[in-house]
C-alpha positions in Angstrom: -15.6 -5.3 8.3 -12.5 -6.7 10.1 -9.4 -4.5 10.1 -7.2 -6.9 8.1 -9.8 -7.4 5.4 -10.4 -3.7 5.1 -6.7 -3.1 4.8 -6.4 -5.7 2.1 -9.3 -4.2 0.1 -8.2 -0.6 0.5 -4.6 -1.5 -0.3 -5.6 -3.4 -3.5 -7.8 -0.6 -4.7 -5.3 2.2 -4.0 -2.5 0.1 -5.4 -4.5 -0.5 -8.6 -5.1 3.2 -9.0 -1.4 3.9 -8.3 -0.4 1.5 -11.0 -2.9 2.9 -13.5 -1.5 6.4 -12.9 1.7 5.2 -14.6 -0.1 5.9 -17.9 0.8 9.6 -17.4 4.5 8.7 -17.8 4.8 8.0 -21.5 8.2 6.3 -21.1 6.7 3.4 -19.2 3.5 2.8 -21.1 4.8 -0.4 -22.6 5.2 -1.8 -19.1 1.7 -1.0 -17.8 0.7 -4.6 -17.0 3.7 -5.3 -14.8 3.4 -1.9 -13.2 -0.3 -2.4 -12.4 0.2 -5.9 -11.1 3.2 -4.8 -9.0 1.5 -1.8 -7.5 -1.6 -3.9 -6.7 0.7 -6.4 -5.0 2.5 -3.7 -3.0 -0.9 -2.3 -2.0 -2.1 -5.7 -0.8 1.1 -6.3 1.3 0.9 -2.8 2.7 -2.8 -3.2 3.5 -2.2 -6.6 5.2 0.6 -5.2 7.4 -1.4 -2.0 8.3 -4.6 -4.0 9.0 -2.7 -6.5 11.1 -1.0 -3.6 13.1 -4.4 -1.9 13.5 -5.9 -5.1 14.9 -2.9 -6.1 17.0 -2.3 -2.8 18.8 -5.6 -0.9 18.3 -3.7 2.4 17.9 -4.1 4.9 15.1 -0.4 6.0 15.4 0.9 2.5 15.1 -1.4 1.6 12.2 -0.5 4.7 10.2 3.2 4.3 11.0 3.3 0.6 10.0 1.4 1.4 6.8 3.7 4.3 6.0 6.9 2.2 6.7 5.8 -0.8 4.7 4.5 1.2 1.8 7.8 3.2 1.8 10.0 0.2 2.0 8.2 -1.8 -0.7 8.1 1.2 -3.0 11.7 2.0 -2.5 12.7 -1.6 -3.3 10.7 -1.4 -6.6 12.2 2.0 -7.5 15.7 0.8 -6.8 15.2 -2.0 -9.4 14.6 0.6 -12.1 13.1 0.0 -15.5 14.5 -1.5 -18.7 16.1 1.8 -19.7 17.9 2.1 -16.3 15.7 4.9 -15.0 14.6 4.6 -11.4 11.7 7.1 -10.9 12.1 7.3 -7.1 9.8 10.2 -6.6 7.1 8.8 -8.8 7.1 5.4 -7.1 8.1 6.0 -3.5 5.8 9.0 -2.8 2.6 7.3 -3.8 3.6 4.1 -2.1 4.2 6.0 1.2 0.9 7.9 0.9 -0.9 4.7 0.1 0.4 3.2 3.4 -0.7 6.3 5.3 -4.2 6.1 3.9 -4.6 2.3 4.4 -3.3 2.5 7.9 -5.7 5.2 8.8 -8.7 3.5 7.1 -7.9 0.2 8.7 -7.9 1.7 12.2 -10.7 4.2 11.8 -13.2 2.1 9.9 -12.2 -1.5 10.6 -14.2 -3.5 13.1 -12.2 -4.6 16.2 -11.9 -8.3 16.8 -14.6 -10.0 18.9 -13.2 -11.1 22.2 -14.2 -14.5 23.6 -16.5 -14.2 26.7 -17.4 -10.6 26.0 
């Protein structure tokens, strides 16, 4: 499977699981739909970026670093917005987002198929 597609799929699945884990925070259960959709979207964007970096540079370090940085940045932006009560939940949002980026970057580089070169 191409690295970008693998990154998208892995990011979406991990983002969905990340969003569903919000069920364990009772204060935000009434916002589950938006949390799940937002986390899945963050996972898709992170997977796209990590998969692209894995394809572009073919380097494990670059893919993991890009996945980590994008996951961290997107999660921080979401955590900074806060919820309806004014709570921000930085640790609960930023930590899983950064770990998601690490995993997706690793998976994209390790298990993704490199692009086929013309004339090879």
